[in-house]
mmCIF file of the C-alpha atoms, coordinates in Angstrom:
data_MODEL
# 
_entry.id   MODEL 
# 
loop_
_atom_site.group_PDB 
_atom_site.id 
_atom_site.type_symbol 
_atom_site.label_atom_id 
_atom_site.label_alt_id 
_atom_site.label_comp_id 
_atom_site.label_asym_id 
_atom_site.label_entity_id 
_atom_site.label_seq_id 
_atom_site.pdbx_PDB_ins_code 
_atom_site.Cartn_x 
_atom_site.Cartn_y 
_atom_site.Cartn_z 
_atom_site.occupancy 
_atom_site.B_iso_or_equiv 
_atom_site.pdbx_formal_charge 
_atom_site.auth_seq_id 
_atom_site.auth_comp_id 
_atom_site.auth_asym_id 
_atom_site.auth_atom_id 
_atom_site.pdbx_PDB_model_num 
ATOM 1  C CA . MET A 1 1  ? 126.064 120.805 49.212 1.00 0.00 ? 1  MET A CA 1 
ATOM 2  C CA . GLU A 1 2  ? 128.597 120.860 46.411 1.00 0.00 ? 2  GLU A CA 1 
ATOM 3  C CA . GLY A 1 3  ? 131.661 123.025 46.755 1.00 0.00 ? 3  GLY A CA 1 
ATOM 4  C CA . MET A 1 4  ? 131.309 123.452 50.506 1.00 0.00 ? 4  MET A CA 1 
ATOM 5  C CA . THR A 1 5  ? 133.143 121.735 53.296 1.00 0.00 ? 5  THR A CA 1 
ATOM 6  C CA . LEU A 1 6  ? 130.675 120.940 56.052 1.00 0.00 ? 6  LEU A CA 1 
ATOM 7  C CA . SER A 1 7  ? 131.034 118.577 58.956 1.00 0.00 ? 7  SER A CA 1 
ATOM 8  C CA . PRO A 1 8  ? 129.099 115.349 58.413 1.00 0.00 ? 8  PRO A CA 1 
ATOM 9  C CA . LYS A 1 9  ? 126.632 116.298 61.152 1.00 0.00 ? 9  LYS A CA 1 
ATOM 10 C CA . ILE A 1 10 ? 125.896 119.742 59.680 1.00 0.00 ? 10 ILE A CA 1 
ATOM 11 C CA . GLU A 1 11 ? 125.628 118.290 56.174 1.00 0.00 ? 11 GLU A CA 1 
ATOM 12 C CA . ARG A 1 12 ? 123.169 115.598 57.329 1.00 0.00 ? 12 ARG A CA 1 
ATOM 13 C CA . GLU A 1 13 ? 120.985 118.224 59.004 1.00 0.00 ? 13 GLU A CA 1 
ATOM 14 C CA . ALA A 1 14 ? 121.126 120.511 55.967 1.00 0.00 ? 14 ALA A CA 1 
ATOM 15 C CA . ASP A 1 15 ? 120.158 117.624 53.671 1.00 0.00 ? 15 ASP A CA 1 
ATOM 16 C CA . LYS A 1 16 ? 117.293 116.723 56.003 1.00 0.00 ? 16 LYS A CA 1 
ATOM 17 C CA . LEU A 1 17 ? 116.011 120.305 55.936 1.00 0.00 ? 17 LEU A CA 1 
ATOM 18 C CA . LEU A 1 18 ? 116.228 120.450 52.132 1.00 0.00 ? 18 LEU A CA 1 
ATOM 19 C CA . ALA A 1 19 ? 114.268 117.200 51.927 1.00 0.00 ? 19 ALA A CA 1 
ATOM 20 C CA . GLN A 1 20 ? 111.571 118.626 54.213 1.00 0.00 ? 20 GLN A CA 1 
ATOM 21 C CA . ILE A 1 21 ? 111.242 121.636 51.923 1.00 0.00 ? 21 ILE A CA 1 
ATOM 22 C CA . ALA A 1 22 ? 111.059 119.409 48.837 1.00 0.00 ? 22 ALA A CA 1 
ATOM 23 C CA . ARG A 1 23 ? 108.406 117.140 50.418 1.00 0.00 ? 23 ARG A CA 1 
ATOM 24 C CA . ALA A 1 24 ? 106.187 120.000 51.598 1.00 0.00 ? 24 ALA A CA 1 
ATOM 25 C CA . ASP A 1 25 ? 102.628 119.365 50.434 1.00 0.00 ? 25 ASP A CA 1 
ATOM 26 C CA . SER A 1 26 ? 101.268 122.851 51.064 1.00 0.00 ? 26 SER A CA 1 
ATOM 27 C CA . MET A 1 27 ? 102.534 126.395 50.924 1.00 0.00 ? 27 MET A CA 1 
ATOM 28 C CA . ILE A 1 28 ? 102.274 126.709 54.701 1.00 0.00 ? 28 ILE A CA 1 
ATOM 29 C CA . VAL A 1 29 ? 104.342 123.564 55.269 1.00 0.00 ? 29 VAL A CA 1 
ATOM 30 C CA . ALA A 1 30 ? 106.912 124.769 52.709 1.00 0.00 ? 30 ALA A CA 1 
ATOM 31 C CA . ALA A 1 31 ? 107.156 128.184 54.376 1.00 0.00 ? 31 ALA A CA 1 
ATOM 32 C CA . LYS A 1 32 ? 107.576 126.580 57.805 1.00 0.00 ? 32 LYS A CA 1 
ATOM 33 C CA . ALA A 1 33 ? 110.279 124.242 56.493 1.00 0.00 ? 33 ALA A CA 1 
ATOM 34 C CA . GLY A 1 34 ? 112.055 127.212 54.912 1.00 0.00 ? 34 GLY A CA 1 
ATOM 35 C CA . ALA A 1 35 ? 111.857 129.157 58.167 1.00 0.00 ? 35 ALA A CA 1 
ATOM 36 C CA . ARG A 1 36 ? 113.251 126.168 60.067 1.00 0.00 ? 36 ARG A CA 1 
ATOM 37 C CA . ALA A 1 37 ? 116.153 125.983 57.598 1.00 0.00 ? 37 ALA A CA 1 
ATOM 38 C CA . GLU A 1 38 ? 116.800 129.706 57.967 1.00 0.00 ? 38 GLU A CA 1 
ATOM 39 C CA . GLY A 1 39 ? 116.858 129.289 61.753 1.00 0.00 ? 39 GLY A CA 1 
ATOM 40 C CA . PHE A 1 40 ? 119.351 126.468 61.380 1.00 0.00 ? 40 PHE A CA 1 
ATOM 41 C CA . VAL A 1 41 ? 121.680 128.695 59.362 1.00 0.00 ? 41 VAL A CA 1 
ATOM 42 C CA . LEU A 1 42 ? 121.178 131.576 61.796 1.00 0.00 ? 42 LEU A CA 1 
ATOM 43 C CA . GLY A 1 43 ? 122.220 129.256 64.620 1.00 0.00 ? 43 GLY A CA 1 
ATOM 44 C CA . LEU A 1 44 ? 125.353 128.227 62.738 1.00 0.00 ? 44 LEU A CA 1 
ATOM 45 C CA . GLU A 1 45 ? 126.099 131.882 62.035 1.00 0.00 ? 45 GLU A CA 1 
ATOM 46 C CA . SER A 1 46 ? 125.561 132.905 65.662 1.00 0.00 ? 46 SER A CA 1 
ATOM 47 C CA . ALA A 1 47 ? 127.805 130.091 66.883 1.00 0.00 ? 47 ALA A CA 1 
ATOM 48 C CA . ARG A 1 48 ? 130.415 131.075 64.293 1.00 0.00 ? 48 ARG A CA 1 
ATOM 49 C CA . ALA A 1 49 ? 130.476 127.441 63.274 1.00 0.00 ? 49 ALA A CA 1 
ATOM 50 C CA . LEU A 1 50 ? 131.171 128.246 59.612 1.00 0.00 ? 50 LEU A CA 1 
ATOM 51 C CA . ASN A 1 51 ? 132.851 131.041 57.680 1.00 0.00 ? 51 ASN A CA 1 
ATOM 52 C CA . GLU A 1 52 ? 130.789 133.911 56.305 1.00 0.00 ? 52 GLU A CA 1 
ATOM 53 C CA . ALA A 1 53 ? 130.940 132.752 52.680 1.00 0.00 ? 53 ALA A CA 1 
ATOM 54 C CA . THR A 1 54 ? 129.580 129.316 53.615 1.00 0.00 ? 54 THR A CA 1 
ATOM 55 C CA . ILE A 1 55 ? 126.818 130.852 55.727 1.00 0.00 ? 55 ILE A CA 1 
ATOM 56 C CA . ASP A 1 56 ? 125.812 133.112 52.823 1.00 0.00 ? 56 ASP A CA 1 
ATOM 57 C CA . ARG A 1 57 ? 125.807 130.143 50.455 1.00 0.00 ? 57 ARG A CA 1 
ATOM 58 C CA . LEU A 1 58 ? 123.591 128.133 52.809 1.00 0.00 ? 58 LEU A CA 1 
ATOM 59 C CA . TYR A 1 59 ? 121.110 131.016 53.049 1.00 0.00 ? 59 TYR A CA 1 
ATOM 60 C CA . VAL A 1 60 ? 120.958 131.162 49.240 1.00 0.00 ? 60 VAL A CA 1 
ATOM 61 C CA . ILE A 1 61 ? 120.525 127.385 48.897 1.00 0.00 ? 61 ILE A CA 1 
ATOM 62 C CA . PHE A 1 62 ? 117.671 127.218 51.424 1.00 0.00 ? 62 PHE A CA 1 
ATOM 63 C CA . ASP A 1 63 ? 115.973 130.373 50.110 1.00 0.00 ? 63 ASP A CA 1 
ATOM 64 C CA . SER A 1 64 ? 116.135 129.070 46.557 1.00 0.00 ? 64 SER A CA 1 
ATOM 65 C CA . ALA A 1 65 ? 114.781 125.650 47.523 1.00 0.00 ? 65 ALA A CA 1 
ATOM 66 C CA . THR A 1 66 ? 111.903 127.238 49.440 1.00 0.00 ? 66 THR A CA 1 
ATOM 67 C CA . GLU A 1 67 ? 111.078 129.640 46.614 1.00 0.00 ? 67 GLU A CA 1 
ATOM 68 C CA . GLN A 1 68 ? 111.099 126.825 44.042 1.00 0.00 ? 68 GLN A CA 1 
ATOM 69 C CA . ARG A 1 69 ? 108.817 124.670 46.197 1.00 0.00 ? 69 ARG A CA 1 
ATOM 70 C CA . LEU A 1 70 ? 106.383 127.525 46.804 1.00 0.00 ? 70 LEU A CA 1 
ATOM 71 C CA . LYS A 1 71 ? 106.245 128.230 43.063 1.00 0.00 ? 71 LYS A CA 1 
ATOM 72 C CA . ALA A 1 72 ? 105.602 124.554 42.308 1.00 0.00 ? 72 ALA A CA 1 
ATOM 73 C CA . LEU A 1 73 ? 102.806 124.408 44.890 1.00 0.00 ? 73 LEU A CA 1 
ATOM 74 C CA . ALA A 1 74 ? 101.206 127.579 43.501 1.00 0.00 ? 74 ALA A CA 1 
ATOM 75 C CA . GLU A 1 75 ? 100.785 126.034 40.044 1.00 0.00 ? 75 GLU A CA 1 
# 
């Protein structure tokens, strides 16, 4: 999560979610992992745990990772 300042706990969870997306072996599993990541960010946003710019960046990172994995699985 370059360029962002996250607490170690949030960063560990974010890295874990990104790894789940990357390891997904089917489109359904990838979509579920992406949805779980989106829920994680929504929870952080709702709790106001991070500033708006960081929340937006996390949404983009997880969406991009999910989209890339779905494209790779579709090939």
